[in-house]
N, C-alpha and C positions, 0 to 999 in steps of 0.2 A: 505494500501497501504506499510504504512511505517512495518508494523508488516510481512510482506514475506521480507522487509531484513533486521530485526532486528536479523534473525537468521540466514543471512549470517552473519551481523556485531558482534557476537558473539562470532560465528565460528571462524572467521578473527582473532579475539582477545585472542581467545583460544593459535589459532596457530602459533599467534606471542609468546606472552609468555611461549611455550613452549618451544620454539625455543631458544629463549634468557635464559631461564630456564637451559637448557640442556649445553648452551656453558659455563654458571658464575657460576651454581653449584659446579661443578668439583673443579674452583681455587677457588673458597670461602673456601671448606672445605680444598683443599692442604694449602691452609694460615691459617684455622683458626685450623692446625694442628690434623685436625679428619680423614683424610688419609695419610697414613704415605707416605712420598716415601723416600727409604733405595735404589737406586741403588744398584748394584754388577754383580761380572763377571759374574756369573750365570743366575742370572735374564735374562740381557742380549743377555746370549745366544742364537745359534739358536735353537730352539727343531723342530727334527724332528723324531716324534712318538717314542722319548723314544731313538732313533737311535746317534750313537753319527755320524757326519755329515766324508765326509773323503771329499776331496779338497775343490774347490771354493764354497761357501755357495751361491754367488752368481750369479744365470745362468739369461742370457740373450736369450729371445724365438727371433725364424725368427717372423721382422717385417711382414713378409707376411702371420701369422696367422691372424690379425688384418685387412687385405683386404678381406679376406675372412668374416669374421666377418660382417664388416661393406656391403658389397654385401648382405651377406644372410638376415643383418638387412632392408636391402633398399627392396629386393623378400617379404621379412613377410609386410613390411611395406603396399608396394604393394598391396598385399593377403589381410590385415586385411580392406583396403579401397575399395576395390573391392566386398568381399563379400557383402557387405548392399547395395551398387550400385546397383550389379545384381538383387538381392531380390523384389526391388523396382525402377527398371528400366524403366516401364511403367509411371509410374507415376510423375518421377522427370524429364524428359525432356530433351531438345537438351542443357541446359546449363549444365547439369550435365553432359553427353553426353560426352562434350569438357573439363568437367576439368576432369574425369578419364583419357580422353583421352592425356592432359599436362599430369600430372602425370606418368601416362606410360613412355611417348615418355622422359621426364625426368630419369627413370631409366631405359630403354634401352640404351637413352645414355652412362648413367653413365656404365652400367654392358659394353658396349659396351669401353669405353676409360680404363677400369679395366681388357681388354680382350687384345686390342689392346698396353696394358703396360707390358702387360707380368705378370699381379700380378696373372692370375689363372693357371701361370703354376706353377707343385708341382715338387721342386726340391729336 
């Protein structure tokens, strides 16, 4: 039993060490002077495929794009959960059917809310 969880513990230790290393290593190398830091105007300027930028370089996108993306992700999540459920429909029983109905209800309510708020109107 301990052997099965030993692999999980090793994986967890490696994952934590990797996360700590990726955060601490660049700062340590910069502190030791191995990684130089010499900012100048050319390095910090906006680079757009070698072409000089005209006008403002900070462009704000319409927030409705994010709403479209969220609705799309919600419907994709529903599709990801419905497909395996549909494949094993006969073996899963009534509890799985109730769970998928609840998930579908959440998605439909969110979609109707977005529709009612006018989020899905392309302007």
